[in-house]
DSSP file (Angstrom, degrees, kcal/mol; ACC not computed):
  #  RESIDUE AA STRUCTURE BP1 BP2  ACC     N-H-->O    O-->H-N    N-H-->O    O-->H-N    TCO  KAPPA ALPHA  PHI   PSI    X-CA   Y-CA   Z-CA
    1    1 A M              0   0    0      0, 0.0     2,-0.4     0, 0.0     0, 0.0   0.000 360.0 360.0 360.0 -46.6   -1.7  -15.8   -0.1
    2    2 A L        -     0   0    0      1,-0.1     2,-0.1     2,-0.0    77,-0.0  -0.761 360.0-122.5 -95.7 145.2   -1.3  -16.1    3.7
    3    3 A T     >  -     0   0    0     -2,-0.4     4,-2.3     1,-0.1     5,-0.2  -0.317  26.9-106.8 -75.9 165.9    0.8  -13.6    5.5
    4    4 A K  H  > S+     0   0    0      1,-0.2     4,-2.6     2,-0.2     5,-0.2   0.876 122.4  56.1 -59.3 -37.6    3.8  -14.7    7.7
    5    5 A T  H  > S+     0   0    0      2,-0.2     4,-2.3     1,-0.2    -1,-0.2   0.914 107.1  47.7 -62.9 -43.1    1.7  -13.9   10.7
    6    6 A S  H  > S+     0   0    0      2,-0.2     4,-2.5     1,-0.2    -2,-0.2   0.918 113.1  47.9 -64.6 -43.1   -1.1  -16.3    9.6
    7    7 A E  H  X S+     0   0    0     -4,-2.3     4,-2.4     2,-0.2    -2,-0.2   0.897 111.8  50.0 -65.1 -38.9    1.5  -19.1    8.8
    8    8 A T  H  X S+     0   0    0     -4,-2.6     4,-2.6     2,-0.2    -1,-0.2   0.901 110.3  51.2 -63.8 -40.2    3.1  -18.5   12.2
    9    9 A A  H  X S+     0   0    0     -4,-2.3     4,-2.8     2,-0.2     5,-0.3   0.926 109.9  48.5 -62.7 -45.5   -0.3  -18.7   13.9
   10   10 A V  H  X S+     0   0    0     -4,-2.5     4,-2.6     1,-0.2    -2,-0.2   0.927 112.9  48.6 -60.4 -44.4   -1.1  -22.0   12.1
   11   11 A K  H  X S+     0   0    0     -4,-2.4     4,-2.3     2,-0.2    -2,-0.2   0.915 113.2  46.7 -63.9 -43.0    2.2  -23.4   13.1
   12   12 A A  H  X S+     0   0    0     -4,-2.6     4,-2.4     2,-0.2    -2,-0.2   0.913 114.4  47.0 -65.8 -42.9    1.8  -22.3   16.8
   13   13 A L  H  X S+     0   0    0     -4,-2.8     4,-2.7     2,-0.2    -2,-0.2   0.888 111.3  51.5 -66.9 -38.3   -1.7  -23.7   17.0
   14   14 A L  H  X S+     0   0    0     -4,-2.6     4,-2.4    -5,-0.3     5,-0.2   0.913 109.0  51.5 -63.1 -41.8   -0.7  -26.9   15.4
   15   15 A Y  H  X S+     0   0    0     -4,-2.3     4,-3.3     1,-0.2     5,-0.5   0.940 111.5  47.1 -58.6 -47.5    2.1  -27.2   18.0
   16   16 A L  H  X S+     0   0    0     -4,-2.4     4,-2.1     1,-0.2    -2,-0.2   0.903 112.9  48.7 -61.6 -41.5   -0.4  -26.6   20.8
   17   17 A A  H  < S+     0   0    0     -4,-2.7    -1,-0.2     2,-0.2    -2,-0.2   0.866 119.1  38.5 -68.2 -35.6   -2.8  -29.2   19.3
   18   18 A V  H  < S+     0   0    0     -4,-2.4    -2,-0.2    -5,-0.2    -1,-0.2   0.908 133.9  20.5 -80.2 -43.6   -0.1  -31.8   18.9
   19   19 A H  H  < S+     0   0    0     -4,-3.3    -3,-0.2    -5,-0.2    -2,-0.2   0.540  98.9 108.7-105.4 -10.2    1.9  -31.2   22.1
   20   20 A G     <  -     0   0    0     -4,-2.1     2,-0.2    -5,-0.5    45,-0.1  -0.200  38.5-179.6 -73.1 159.7   -0.6  -29.4   24.3
   21   21 A S        -     0   0    0      2,-0.7     4,-0.1     0, 0.0    -1,-0.1  -0.519  57.1 -72.4-130.2-158.7   -2.3  -30.7   27.3
   22   22 A S  S    S+     0   0    0     -2,-0.2    -2,-0.1     2,-0.1    43,-0.0   0.656 110.7  88.7 -76.3 -13.6   -4.7  -29.1   29.6
   23   23 A E  S    S-     0   0    0      1,-0.1    -2,-0.7    39,-0.0    41,-0.1  -0.620  87.3-110.1 -85.3 142.0   -1.9  -27.0   30.9
   24   24 A P        -     0   0    0      0, 0.0     2,-0.4     0, 0.0    41,-0.2  -0.345  26.7-143.7 -66.3 151.8   -1.0  -23.7   29.3
   25   25 A I  B     -A   64   0A   0     39,-2.5    39,-2.6    -4,-0.1    38,-0.0  -0.961  20.2-114.4-118.5 136.5    2.2  -23.5   27.3
   26   26 A S     >  -     0   0    0     -2,-0.4     4,-2.1    37,-0.3     3,-0.3  -0.414  16.4-128.8 -70.7 142.4    4.3  -20.3   27.3
   27   27 A P  H  > S+     0   0    0      0, 0.0     4,-3.0     0, 0.0     5,-0.2   0.842 110.4  59.5 -57.1 -33.1    4.6  -18.5   24.0
   28   28 A R  H  > S+     0   0    0      2,-0.2     4,-2.4     1,-0.2     5,-0.2   0.924 105.6  47.2 -61.9 -43.8    8.4  -18.5   24.5
   29   29 A Q  H  > S+     0   0    0     -3,-0.3     4,-2.0     2,-0.2    -1,-0.2   0.909 113.7  47.9 -64.0 -42.0    8.4  -22.3   24.6
   30   30 A I  H  X S+     0   0    0     -4,-2.1     4,-2.4     2,-0.2     5,-0.2   0.936 111.0  51.4 -63.3 -46.0    6.3  -22.5   21.5
   31   31 A A  H  X>S+     0   0    0     -4,-3.0     5,-2.3     1,-0.2     4,-1.0   0.913 110.7  47.9 -58.4 -45.2    8.5  -19.9   19.7
   32   32 A E  H  <5S+     0   0    0     -4,-2.4    -1,-0.2     1,-0.2     3,-0.2   0.895 113.1  49.0 -62.5 -39.7   11.6  -21.9   20.5
   33   33 A S  H  <5S+     0   0    0     -4,-2.0    -2,-0.2     1,-0.2    -1,-0.2   0.849 117.6  38.1 -70.7 -35.1   10.0  -25.2   19.4
   34   34 A I  H  <5S-     0   0    0     -4,-2.4    -1,-0.2    -5,-0.1    -2,-0.2   0.446 112.4-114.5 -99.2   0.3    8.7  -23.8   16.0
   35   35 A G  T  <5S+     0   0    0     -4,-1.0     2,-0.3     1,-0.2    -3,-0.2   0.912  70.4 120.9  74.4  44.3   11.8  -21.7   15.3
   36   36 A T      < -     0   0    0     -5,-2.3    -1,-0.2    -6,-0.1    -2,-0.1  -0.867  69.9 -80.4-132.2 169.1   10.4  -18.2   15.4
   37   37 A S     >  -     0   0    0     -2,-0.3     4,-2.6     1,-0.1     5,-0.2  -0.481  29.7-139.3 -69.5 132.8   11.1  -15.0   17.4
   38   38 A P  H  > S+     0   0    0      0, 0.0     4,-2.2     0, 0.0    -1,-0.1   0.872 105.0  52.1 -59.4 -36.8    9.4  -15.0   20.9
   39   39 A T  H  > S+     0   0    0      2,-0.2     4,-1.7     1,-0.2     5,-0.1   0.925 111.0  46.0 -65.5 -44.3    8.5  -11.3   20.4
   40   40 A Y  H  > S+     0   0    0      1,-0.2     4,-2.1     2,-0.2    -1,-0.2   0.899 112.8  50.1 -66.1 -40.4    6.9  -12.0   17.0
   41   41 A L  H  X S+     0   0    0     -4,-2.6     4,-3.3     1,-0.2     5,-0.3   0.877 106.0  56.2 -66.7 -36.1    5.0  -15.0   18.4
   42   42 A A  H  X S+     0   0    0     -4,-2.2     4,-1.9     2,-0.2    -1,-0.2   0.906 108.6  47.9 -60.7 -40.7    3.8  -12.9   21.4
   43   43 A K  H  X S+     0   0    0     -4,-1.7     4,-1.5     2,-0.2    -2,-0.2   0.920 113.9  47.5 -63.0 -44.0    2.2  -10.5   18.9
   44   44 A T  H  X S+     0   0    0     -4,-2.1     4,-1.7     1,-0.2    -2,-0.2   0.918 111.2  48.9 -65.8 -44.8    0.7  -13.4   16.9
   45   45 A T  H  X S+     0   0    0     -4,-3.3     4,-2.5     1,-0.2    -1,-0.2   0.846 105.8  59.0 -66.1 -31.6   -0.7  -15.1   20.0
   46   46 A A  H  X S+     0   0    0     -4,-1.9     4,-2.4    -5,-0.3    -1,-0.2   0.905 105.5  49.3 -62.0 -39.9   -2.2  -11.7   21.2
   47   47 A L  H  X S+     0   0    0     -4,-1.5     4,-1.7     1,-0.2    -1,-0.2   0.900 111.9  48.3 -63.5 -40.5   -4.2  -11.6   17.9
   48   48 A L  H  <>S+     0   0    0     -4,-1.7     5,-2.5     2,-0.2     6,-1.5   0.850 111.3  49.6 -70.9 -34.3   -5.4  -15.2   18.5
   49   49 A V  H ><5S+     0   0    0     -4,-2.5     3,-1.3     4,-0.2    -2,-0.2   0.933 109.9  51.3 -66.6 -46.0   -6.4  -14.4   22.1
   50   50 A K  H 3<5S+     0   0    0     -4,-2.4    -2,-0.2     1,-0.3    -1,-0.2   0.853 110.7  49.1 -59.4 -35.7   -8.3  -11.3   21.0
   51   51 A A  T 3<5S-     0   0    0     -4,-1.7    -1,-0.3    -5,-0.2    -2,-0.2   0.536 116.5-114.7 -82.4  -6.8  -10.2  -13.4   18.3
   52   52 A G  T < 5S+     0   0    0     -3,-1.3    -3,-0.2    -4,-0.4    -2,-0.1   0.634  87.4 113.4  83.8  13.3  -11.1  -16.1   20.9
   53   53 A V  S   <S+     0   0    0     -5,-2.5    14,-2.6    -6,-0.2    15,-0.5   0.837  79.8  34.5 -83.6 -36.2   -9.0  -18.8   19.3
   54   54 A L  E    S-B   66   0A   0     -6,-1.5     2,-0.4    12,-0.3    12,-0.2  -0.822  73.9-139.4-114.5 157.1   -6.5  -19.0   22.2
   55   55 A R  E     -B   65   0A   0     10,-3.2    10,-2.0    -2,-0.3     2,-0.4  -0.962  18.4-141.3-113.7 134.4   -7.1  -18.5   25.9
   56   56 A S  E     -B   64   0A   0     -2,-0.4     2,-0.4     8,-0.2     8,-0.2  -0.788  12.1-163.4 -98.6 138.5   -4.4  -16.6   27.9
   57   57 A H  E     -B   63   0A   0      6,-3.1     6,-2.1    -2,-0.4     2,-0.1  -0.986   8.0-151.7-123.7 126.8   -3.4  -17.7   31.4
   58   58 A R        +     0   0    0     -2,-0.4     3,-0.2     4,-0.2     2,-0.1  -0.434  47.6  51.5 -90.9 166.9   -1.5  -15.3   33.7
   59   59 A G  S >  S-     0   0    0      1,-0.2     3,-2.0    -2,-0.1    -2,-0.1  -0.372 100.9 -47.1 104.3-179.6    0.9  -16.2   36.5
   60   60 A A  T 3  S+     0   0    0      1,-0.3    -1,-0.2    -2,-0.1    -2,-0.0   0.825 140.6  39.1 -60.5 -34.9    4.0  -18.2   37.0
   61   61 A Q  T 3  S+     0   0    0     -3,-0.2    -1,-0.3     2,-0.0    -2,-0.1   0.061  97.5 129.8-101.4  23.8    2.5  -21.2   35.2
   62   62 A G    <   +     0   0    0     -3,-2.0     2,-0.3   -39,-0.1    -4,-0.2   0.006  14.4 112.2 -73.9 179.5    0.8  -19.0   32.6
   63   63 A G  E     - B   0  57A   0     -6,-2.1    -6,-3.1   -37,-0.1     2,-0.3  -0.987  61.5 -58.0 153.8-149.0    0.8  -19.2   28.9
   64   64 A V  E     +AB  25  56A   0    -39,-2.6   -39,-2.5    -2,-0.3     2,-0.3  -0.923  38.2 179.7-129.8 155.8   -1.7  -20.0   26.2
   65   65 A S  E     - B   0  55A   0    -10,-2.0   -10,-3.2    -2,-0.3     2,-0.1  -0.962  43.5 -80.4-146.0 162.0   -4.0  -22.8   25.4
   66   66 A L  E     - B   0  54A   0     -2,-0.3   -12,-0.3   -12,-0.2   -13,-0.1  -0.411  30.6-148.4 -63.7 138.7   -6.6  -23.6   22.7
   67   67 A A  S    S+     0   0    0    -14,-2.6   -13,-0.2    -2,-0.1    -1,-0.1   0.594  80.8  15.7 -84.3 -11.5   -9.9  -21.9   23.5
   68   68 A A  S    S-     0   0    0    -15,-0.5     5,-0.1   -13,-0.0   -13,-0.1  -0.943 101.4 -71.7-150.3 165.8  -11.9  -24.7   21.8
   69   69 A P    >   -     0   0    0      0, 0.0     3,-2.2     0, 0.0     4,-0.4  -0.312  48.8-112.7 -60.3 150.1  -11.2  -28.2   20.6
   70   70 A A  G >  S+     0   0    0      1,-0.3    54,-1.3     2,-0.2     3,-1.1   0.811 116.9  61.5 -55.6 -32.0   -9.0  -28.4   17.5
   71   71 A A  G 3  S+     0   0    0      1,-0.2    -1,-0.3    52,-0.2    54,-0.0   0.669 102.9  51.4 -69.9 -15.5  -12.0  -29.7   15.5
   72   72 A A  G <  S+     0   0    0     -3,-2.2     2,-0.6    50,-0.1    -1,-0.2   0.451  91.7  85.6-100.1  -2.0  -13.8  -26.5   16.2
   73   73 A I    <   -     0   0    0     -3,-1.1    50,-2.6    -4,-0.4    51,-0.3  -0.893  64.8-162.3-104.7 117.2  -11.0  -24.1   15.1
   74   74 A T  B  >  -C  122   0B   0     -2,-0.6     4,-1.8    48,-0.2    48,-0.2  -0.593  31.1-120.7 -97.5 158.4  -11.0  -23.4   11.3
   75   75 A L  H  > S+     0   0    0     46,-2.4     4,-2.9    43,-0.9     5,-0.3   0.847 115.3  60.6 -61.0 -33.0   -8.3  -22.1    9.1
   76   76 A L  H  > S+     0   0    0     42,-1.7     4,-2.7    45,-0.4     5,-0.2   0.924 103.9  48.6 -61.1 -44.1  -10.7  -19.2    8.3
   77   77 A Q  H  > S+     0   0    0     41,-0.2     4,-1.8     2,-0.2    -1,-0.2   0.913 113.6  47.3 -60.6 -42.7  -10.9  -18.2   12.0
   78   78 A I  H  X S+     0   0    0     -4,-1.8     4,-1.5     2,-0.2    -2,-0.2   0.947 114.3  45.0 -65.5 -49.4   -7.1  -18.3   12.2
   79   79 A V  H  X S+     0   0    0     -4,-2.9     4,-3.3     1,-0.2     5,-0.4   0.916 114.2  48.5 -63.3 -44.0   -6.5  -16.3    9.0
   80   80 A E  H  X S+     0   0    0     -4,-2.7     4,-1.3    -5,-0.3    -1,-0.2   0.823 107.7  56.0 -69.1 -28.6   -9.1  -13.7    9.8
   81   81 A A  H  < S+     0   0    0     -4,-1.8    -1,-0.2    -5,-0.2    -2,-0.2   0.865 120.2  31.3 -65.5 -34.9   -7.7  -13.3   13.3
   82   82 A C  H  < S+     0   0    0     -4,-1.5    -2,-0.2    -3,-0.2    -3,-0.2   0.800 134.2  24.9 -94.6 -32.9   -4.3  -12.5   11.8
   83   83 A Q  H  < S-     0   0    0     -4,-3.3    -3,-0.2     1,-0.3    -2,-0.1   0.510 105.9-113.2-112.0  -8.6   -5.2  -10.8    8.5
   84   84 A G     <  -     0   0    0     -4,-1.3    -1,-0.3    -5,-0.4    -2,-0.1  -0.249  60.5 -29.1  91.9 170.5   -8.6   -9.4    9.1
   85   85 A R        -     0   0    0      1,-0.1     2,-0.8    -2,-0.1    -9,-0.0  -0.314  66.5-117.5 -61.1 137.0  -11.8  -10.4    7.5
   86   86 A I        -     0   0    0    -10,-0.1     2,-0.3    25,-0.0    -1,-0.1  -0.688  38.9-165.1 -80.1 112.9  -11.4  -11.7    4.0
   87   87 A L        -     0   0    0     -2,-0.8     2,-0.2     1,-0.0    -1,-0.0  -0.725  19.5-118.1-101.8 148.4  -13.3   -9.3    1.8
   88   88 A A        -     0   0    0     -2,-0.3     2,-0.7     1,-0.0    20,-0.1  -0.594  21.1-144.9 -79.7 146.5  -14.4   -9.7   -1.7
   89   89 A S        +     0   0    0     -2,-0.2     2,-0.3    18,-0.2    18,-0.1  -0.772  48.6 117.1-118.0  86.1  -13.0   -7.3   -4.2
   90   90 A Y  S    S-     0   0    0     -2,-0.7    14,-0.1     1,-0.2    -2,-0.0  -0.915  70.4 -81.4-144.6 174.0  -15.5   -6.5   -6.8
   91   91 A C  S    S-     0   0    0     -2,-0.3    -1,-0.2     1,-0.2     9,-0.0   0.863  92.8 -30.2 -42.3 -99.0  -17.5   -3.6   -8.1
   92   92 A Q  S    S-     0   0    0     -3,-0.1    -1,-0.2     2,-0.0    -3,-0.0  -0.989  76.6 -94.1-127.7 136.3  -20.6   -3.0   -6.0
   93   93 A P        +     0   0    0      0, 0.0     2,-0.3     0, 0.0    11,-0.0  -0.216  54.4 160.8 -53.2 133.3  -22.3   -5.8   -4.1
   94   94 A F        -     0   0    0      1,-0.0     6,-0.1     6,-0.0     5,-0.0  -0.940  34.9-147.3-156.8 132.3  -25.2   -7.2   -6.1
   95   95 A D  S    S+     0   0    0     -2,-0.3     2,-1.1     1,-0.2     3,-0.1   0.584  81.6  77.9 -86.2  -9.6  -26.9  -10.5   -5.6
   96   96 A K    >   +     0   0    0      1,-0.2     3,-2.0     2,-0.0     4,-0.5  -0.748  57.0 180.0-101.0  88.7  -27.9  -11.3   -9.3
   97   97 A L  G >  S+     0   0    0     -2,-1.1     3,-0.6     1,-0.3    -1,-0.2   0.727  73.8  67.3 -64.8 -23.3  -24.5  -12.5  -10.6
   98   98 A N  G 3  S+     0   0    0      1,-0.2    -1,-0.3    -3,-0.1     4,-0.0   0.599 103.2  48.4 -72.6  -7.9  -25.9  -13.1  -14.1
   99   99 A L  G <  S+     0   0    0     -3,-2.0    -1,-0.2     2,-0.1    -2,-0.2   0.552  97.2  81.9-106.2 -10.7  -26.4   -9.4  -14.5
  100  100 A V  S <  S-     0   0    0     -3,-0.6    -5,-0.0    -4,-0.5    -3,-0.0  -0.354  89.5 -81.6 -92.0 173.1  -23.0   -8.1  -13.3
  101  101 A C     >  -     0   0    0      1,-0.1     4,-2.0    -2,-0.1    -1,-0.2  -0.242  41.2-109.0 -69.2 162.7  -19.7   -7.8  -15.2
  102  102 A G  H  > S+     0   0    0      1,-0.2     4,-2.7     2,-0.2     5,-0.2   0.867 118.0  55.3 -61.4 -38.7  -17.4  -10.8  -15.6
  103  103 A Y  H  > S+     0   0    0      2,-0.2     4,-2.7     1,-0.2     5,-0.3   0.931 106.9  50.7 -60.1 -46.1  -14.8   -9.4  -13.2
  104  104 A H  H  > S+     0   0    0      1,-0.2     4,-2.2     2,-0.2    -1,-0.2   0.928 112.7  45.7 -57.6 -47.8  -17.5   -9.0  -10.5
  105  105 A Q  H  X S+     0   0    0     -4,-2.0     4,-2.3     2,-0.2    -1,-0.2   0.908 112.3  50.8 -65.4 -41.7  -18.6  -12.6  -10.9
  106  106 A A  H  X S+     0   0    0     -4,-2.7     4,-2.4     1,-0.2    -2,-0.2   0.929 111.8  46.9 -62.1 -45.5  -15.0  -13.9  -11.0
  107  107 A M  H  X S+     0   0    0     -4,-2.7     4,-2.4     1,-0.2    -1,-0.2   0.875 110.9  52.7 -65.4 -37.2  -14.1  -12.1   -7.8
  108  108 A H  H  X S+     0   0    0     -4,-2.2     4,-2.5    -5,-0.3    -1,-0.2   0.925 111.2  46.6 -61.9 -44.2  -17.3  -13.3   -6.1
  109  109 A E  H  X S+     0   0    0     -4,-2.3     4,-2.5     2,-0.2    -2,-0.2   0.889 111.7  50.6 -67.4 -39.9  -16.5  -16.9   -7.0
  110  110 A I  H  X S+     0   0    0     -4,-2.4     4,-2.7     2,-0.2     5,-0.2   0.926 112.1  47.9 -62.7 -44.5  -12.8  -16.6   -5.8
  111  111 A H  H  X S+     0   0    0     -4,-2.4     4,-2.6     1,-0.2     5,-0.3   0.937 112.8  47.8 -60.9 -47.9  -14.0  -15.2   -2.5
  112  112 A A  H  X S+     0   0    0     -4,-2.5     4,-1.9     1,-0.2    -1,-0.2   0.904 114.6  46.2 -62.4 -41.7  -16.6  -17.9   -2.1
  113  113 A A  H  X S+     0   0    0     -4,-2.5     4,-2.4     2,-0.2     5,-0.2   0.935 114.2  47.4 -66.7 -46.1  -14.1  -20.7   -2.9
  114  114 A T  H  X S+     0   0    0     -4,-2.7     4,-2.4     1,-0.2     5,-0.2   0.951 116.8  40.8 -62.4 -51.7  -11.3  -19.2   -0.7
  115  115 A T  H  X S+     0   0    0     -4,-2.6     4,-2.1    -5,-0.2    -1,-0.2   0.859 114.2  54.8 -67.8 -33.5  -13.5  -18.7    2.4
  116  116 A G  H  X S+     0   0    0     -4,-1.9     4,-1.3    -5,-0.3    -1,-0.2   0.923 111.1  43.5 -64.3 -44.1  -15.3  -22.0    1.8
  117  117 A I  H  X S+     0   0    0     -4,-2.4     4,-1.5     2,-0.2     3,-0.2   0.924 114.3  49.4 -68.6 -44.3  -12.1  -24.0    1.8
  118  118 A L  H  < S+     0   0    0     -4,-2.4   -42,-1.7     1,-0.2   -43,-0.9   0.858 112.3  49.3 -63.2 -34.0  -10.6  -22.2    4.8
  119  119 A A  H  < S+     0   0    0     -4,-2.1    -1,-0.2   -44,-0.2    -2,-0.2   0.779 108.4  54.2 -74.4 -26.3  -13.8  -22.8    6.7
  120  120 A A  H  < S+     0   0    0     -4,-1.3     2,-0.4    -3,-0.2    -2,-0.2   0.809  95.5  75.5 -78.8 -30.0  -13.9  -26.5    5.8
  121  121 A W     <  -     0   0    0     -4,-1.5   -46,-2.4    -5,-0.1   -45,-0.4  -0.700  65.8-169.2 -88.2 131.4  -10.3  -27.2    7.1
  122  122 A T  B  >  -C   74   0B   0     -2,-0.4     4,-1.5   -48,-0.2     3,-0.3  -0.709  37.9-109.6-113.4 167.2   -9.9  -27.4   10.9
  123  123 A L  H  > S+     0   0    0    -50,-2.6     4,-2.0   -53,-0.9   -52,-0.2   0.865 120.3  58.8 -60.2 -36.6   -6.9  -27.6   13.2
  124  124 A A  H  > S+     0   0    0    -54,-1.3     4,-1.4   -51,-0.3    -1,-0.2   0.864 101.2  55.0 -62.3 -36.1   -7.9  -31.2   13.9
  125  125 A D  H  > S+     0   0    0     -3,-0.3     4,-0.6   -55,-0.2    -1,-0.2   0.904 109.3  47.2 -62.4 -40.7   -7.5  -32.0   10.1
  126  126 A L  H >< S+     0   0    0     -4,-1.5     3,-0.9     1,-0.2    -2,-0.2   0.851 105.5  58.9 -69.7 -34.5   -4.0  -30.6   10.2
  127  127 A V  H 3< S+     0   0    0     -4,-2.0    -1,-0.2     1,-0.2    -2,-0.2   0.848  97.4  61.9 -62.3 -33.8   -3.1  -32.6   13.3
  128  128 A K  H 3< S+     0   0    0     -4,-1.4    -1,-0.2     1,-0.3    -2,-0.2   0.791 123.4  18.4 -63.4 -27.0   -3.9  -35.8   11.4
  129  129 A R  S << S+     0   0    0     -3,-0.9    -1,-0.3    -4,-0.6    -2,-0.1  -0.546  71.3 162.7-143.8  73.3   -1.2  -34.9    8.9
  130  130 A P  S    S+     0   0    0      0, 0.0    17,-0.2     0, 0.0    -3,-0.1   0.579  70.3  12.0 -74.7  -8.9    1.2  -32.4   10.5
  131  131 A G  S    S-     0   0    0     -4,-0.1     3,-0.1    -5,-0.1     6,-0.1  -0.926  96.4 -67.4-153.4 175.4    4.0  -33.1    8.1
  132  132 A P        -     0   0    0      0, 0.0     5,-0.1     0, 0.0    10,-0.0  -0.272  64.8 -83.5 -68.1 158.0    4.8  -34.8    4.8
  133  133 A H    >>  -     0   0    0      1,-0.1     3,-2.1     3,-0.1     4,-1.0  -0.283  41.7-113.7 -57.9 146.1    4.6  -38.6    4.5
  134  134 A K  T 34 S+     0   0    0      1,-0.3     4,-0.4     2,-0.2     3,-0.1   0.758 113.1  66.9 -58.0 -25.6    7.9  -40.2    5.6
  135  135 A S  T 34 S+     0   0    0      1,-0.2    -1,-0.3     2,-0.1    -2,-0.1   0.731 117.5  23.0 -69.8 -20.4    8.5  -41.4    2.1
  136  136 A I  T X> S+     0   0    0     -3,-2.1     3,-2.2     1,-0.1     4,-1.0   0.350  89.0 111.8-122.9   3.8    9.0  -37.8    0.9
  137  137 A A  T 3< S+     0   0    0     -4,-1.0     3,-0.3     1,-0.3     5,-0.1   0.812  83.4  42.5 -52.6 -38.7    9.9  -36.0    4.1
  138  138 A G  T 34 S+     0   0    0     -4,-0.4    -1,-0.3     1,-0.2    -2,-0.1   0.494 112.9  55.2 -86.3  -2.2   13.5  -35.3    3.1
  139  139 A H  T <4 S+     0   0    0     -3,-2.2     2,-0.4     1,-0.1    -2,-0.2   0.525 101.4  54.0-110.6  -8.5   12.6  -34.3   -0.4
  140  140 A V  S  < S-     0   0    0     -4,-1.0     2,-0.5    -3,-0.3    -1,-0.1  -0.952  76.7-122.9-128.1 148.8   10.0  -31.5    0.1
  141  141 A R        -     0   0    0     -2,-0.4     2,-0.5    -3,-0.0    -3,-0.1  -0.786  28.0-162.9 -89.2 127.3   10.1  -28.3    2.1
  142  142 A C    >   -     0   0    0     -2,-0.5     3,-1.4    -5,-0.1    -2,-0.0  -0.952  17.6-154.1-116.1 125.2    7.3  -28.2    4.6
  143  143 A R  T 3  S+     0   0    0     -2,-0.5    -1,-0.1     1,-0.3  -132,-0.1   0.693  97.9  55.9 -68.5 -18.7    6.3  -24.9    6.2
  144  144 A M  T >  S+     0   0    0      2,-0.0     3,-1.5   -14,-0.0    -1,-0.3   0.336  77.7 134.1 -96.2   6.8    5.0  -26.8    9.3
  145  145 A A  T <   +     0   0    0     -3,-1.4   -14,-0.1     1,-0.2    -4,-0.0  -0.247  61.3  38.1 -55.7 142.0    8.3  -28.5    9.9
  146  146 A G  T 3         0   0    0   -131,-0.0    -1,-0.2  -111,-0.0  -111,-0.1   0.316 360.0 360.0  97.2  -7.3    9.4  -28.4   13.5
  147  147 A V    <         0   0    0     -3,-1.5    -2,-0.1   -17,-0.2  -113,-0.1   0.470 360.0 360.0 -81.2 360.0    5.9  -28.9   14.9
């Protein structure tokens, strides 16, 4: 459902939220810490800067930092920064769902559920539980491992 770029973005932002301070962190340092290519992460952070999720800092002590508090950054913002706006895929837009075909209504409901859930979860929510509980940590594969 999410692209590799979106997952990399979530992981990088989670790293910044957990380990960040008021000082910018270089994308290279983040890439090394989360186990991804520095070049790929630079592309990903550029998308997040363009969307206003990250702030870019130039200079010798440059890098990136969160553009807003973690509680104000939603998964929807992150995904749309990396994948583009989540569009509904149904016939022709029409506001009276009881009159359209079943496919149209199903796609409308899927779109509403997906965007609603992504908008409800924030980076701060993920920071509260950045990995699996210690009782199962060695038994499940976690995509956010290394943060």
